[in-house]
C-alpha positions in Angstrom: -8.7 -11.7 70.7 -7.3 -8.3 68.5 -5.2 -10.5 65.8 -3.2 -7.4 64.5 -0.1 -6.6 66.8 0.2 -2.8 68.0 3.1 -2.4 65.3 0.7 -3.4 62.8 -2.2 -1.6 63.8 0.0 1.6 64.1 1.4 1.0 60.6 -2.2 0.7 59.2 -3.1 4.0 61.0 -0.1 5.8 59.6 -0.7 4.9 56.2 -4.4 5.8 55.9 -3.8 9.1 57.9 -1.0 9.9 55.0 -3.4 9.3 52.3 -6.3 11.3 54.1 -3.8 14.1 54.3 -2.4 13.7 50.9 -5.9 13.9 49.5 -6.4 17.4 51.8 -3.0 18.7 50.3 -4.2 17.9 46.6 -7.3 19.5 47.1 -5.4 22.6 48.3 -3.5 22.4 45.3 -6.6 22.2 43.1 -8.0 25.2 44.7 -4.8 27.3 44.2 -4.9 26.1 40.5 -8.3 27.9 40.1 -7.7 31.2 38.3 -10.9 32.6 37.5 -14.4 32.8 39.4 -17.0 30.1 38.6 -18.8 30.7 35.4 -21.9 33.0 35.8 -23.8 35.1 33.5 -22.9 38.6 35.5 -19.2 37.8 35.5 -18.6 40.1 32.3 -20.1 42.9 34.4 -17.7 42.6 37.3 -14.1 44.6 37.4 -10.9 43.0 37.6 -11.3 43.6 41.4 -14.5 42.5 42.0 -13.6 39.1 40.2 -10.5 38.9 42.3 -12.8 39.3 45.4 -15.2 36.5 44.2 -12.5 34.4 43.5 -11.1 34.6 46.9 -14.7 34.2 48.3 -15.3 31.0 46.2 -11.8 29.7 47.2 -12.2 30.4 51.0 -15.7 28.4 50.8 -14.2 25.6 49.0 -11.3 25.2 51.2 -13.5 25.3 54.5 -15.8 22.7 53.2 -13.2 20.5 52.1 -11.3 20.9 55.5 -14.2 20.4 57.5 -14.9 17.0 55.6 -11.2 16.2 55.8 -11.2 16.7 59.8 -14.4 14.4 60.3 -12.7 11.7 58.3 -9.2 12.1 60.2 -11.2 11.8 63.5 -13.4 8.8 62.3 -10.0 6.9 61.5 -8.4 8.5 64.7 -11.0 7.1 66.6 -11.2 3.6 65.0 -7.2 3.6 65.4 -7.7 4.0 69.3 -10.5 1.3 69.1 -8.2 -1.3 67.8 -5.2 -0.3 70.2 -7.5 -0.5 73.1 -8.8 -4.0 72.0 -5.4 -5.4 71.4 -3.8 -4.1 74.7 -6.6 -5.1 76.8 -5.9 -8.6 75.3 -2.4 -8.3 76.1 -2.9 -7.2 79.7 -5.4 -10.1 80.2 -2.9 -12.5 78.7 0.2 -11.4 80.7 -1.4 -10.3 83.9 -4.5 -12.1 84.6 -3.8 -14.7 87.4 -7.1 -17.1 88.3 -5.6 -18.3 91.4 -5.9 -15.2 93.9 -4.2 -17.2 96.5 -1.0 -17.8 94.5 -0.9 -14.1 93.5 -1.1 -13.3 97.2 1.6 -15.3 97.9 3.9 -13.9 95.4 2.9 -10.2 96.5 4.1 -11.0 99.7 7.1 -13.1 99.0 10.6 -11.7 99.0 13.1 -11.9 96.0 14.2 -15.2 97.3 11.0 -16.5 97.8 10.0 -15.5 94.3 12.7 -17.4 92.8 12.0 -20.3 95.0 8.5 -20.0 93.8 9.2 -19.9 90.3 11.4 -23.2 90.5 8.6 -25.1 92.2 6.4 -23.7 89.6 8.6 -24.6 86.6 9.4 -28.0 88.0 5.9 -28.8 88.5 4.8 -27.2 85.1 2.2 -25.0 87.4 1.7 -22.0 84.7 -0.4 -20.3 86.9 1.9 -20.0 90.2 4.6 -19.1 87.5 2.6 -16.4 86.2 1.6 -15.0 89.7 5.6 -14.9 90.4 6.0 -13.0 87.1 3.2 -10.2 87.9 4.7 -9.7 91.4 8.5 -9.6 89.9 7.5 -7.5 86.7 6.1 -4.8 89.3 9.1 -4.9 91.5 11.5 -4.4 88.4 13.0 -7.6 88.8 14.2 -8.3 85.6 16.2 -11.2 86.2 13.1 -13.2 87.3 11.2 -11.8 84.4 13.5 -13.2 81.9 13.5 -16.4 83.9 9.6 -17.0 83.5 10.0 -16.1 79.8 13.0 -18.3 79.4 11.6 -21.5 81.5 7.5 -21.2 81.6 6.2 -19.0 78.8 8.4 -18.0 75.8 5.5 -16.7 73.9 4.8 -14.1 76.6 8.3 -12.4 76.1 7.1 -10.9 72.5 3.9 -10.2 73.9 5.2 -8.4 76.8 7.8 -6.5 74.5 4.5 -5.4 72.5 2.8 -4.5 75.6 5.6 -1.9 76.4 5.2 -0.6 73.0 1.4 0.5 73.6 0.9 4.7 73.5 0.2 6.2 76.9 -3.1 7.7 77.3 -1.7 11.2 77.0 -0.1 10.4 73.6 -3.7 9.5 72.5 -5.2 12.6 73.9 -2.7 14.7 72.3 -3.5 13.0 68.9 -7.2 13.8 69.5 -6.6 17.4 70.4 -4.3 17.9 67.5 -6.5 16.9 64.7 -7.2 20.7 63.3 -3.6 21.2 63.6 -2.6 18.5 61.5 -5.3 19.5 58.8 -3.7 22.8 58.5 -5.7 25.4 57.4 -3.5 27.7 55.0 -4.6 31.5 54.5 -6.6 32.1 51.6 -4.5 34.6 50.2 -2.0 32.1 49.6 -4.3 30.1 47.6 -5.4 33.4 45.5 -3.3 34.7 42.5 -2.7 38.5 42.4 -5.5 40.4 40.8 -3.4 41.0 37.5 -3.6 36.9 37.1 -7.5 36.6 37.5 -8.7 36.2 34.1 -11.0 38.9 32.7 
């Protein structure tokens, strides 16, 4: 069983994602702060414009290298997050909806609302959690909130919080958008925004 809840998994993901992006922005600040090209024996032979172009090339190369590493790190973290979510949601689904007794599930599926209510009465009285769970599954699928609430109140109080957690699980479309948006999140600024004017490049 996945011990961490969905909100806890999301909180840890958000905290680590923020750290990764903070590191990226700090690196951009460092690159922006470089005012002269890397030292080399030939630098004194270059004009101010040539030094400027060299600095610009070095900044672009550094930015691209670090951005590629940051994207890889972010994607790895995202996949780990998605894996934890999948493990937890699979557990919740099995805990809430898996009914071993197929006969009870079939009877609940074909019963009307009054029939489901009567089945829940019998199950609660007899302490038959399997039958009660079959009623819950049928009632939840049909949107019968009163019966769902009775199931939580009379049979399985612990399931209420688990059910609310289940409802918080991100949809598959949300997770896919997260995968597709990594390169947008690790924003690539223009090299010019990181490069000082020619006049500020040390000669």
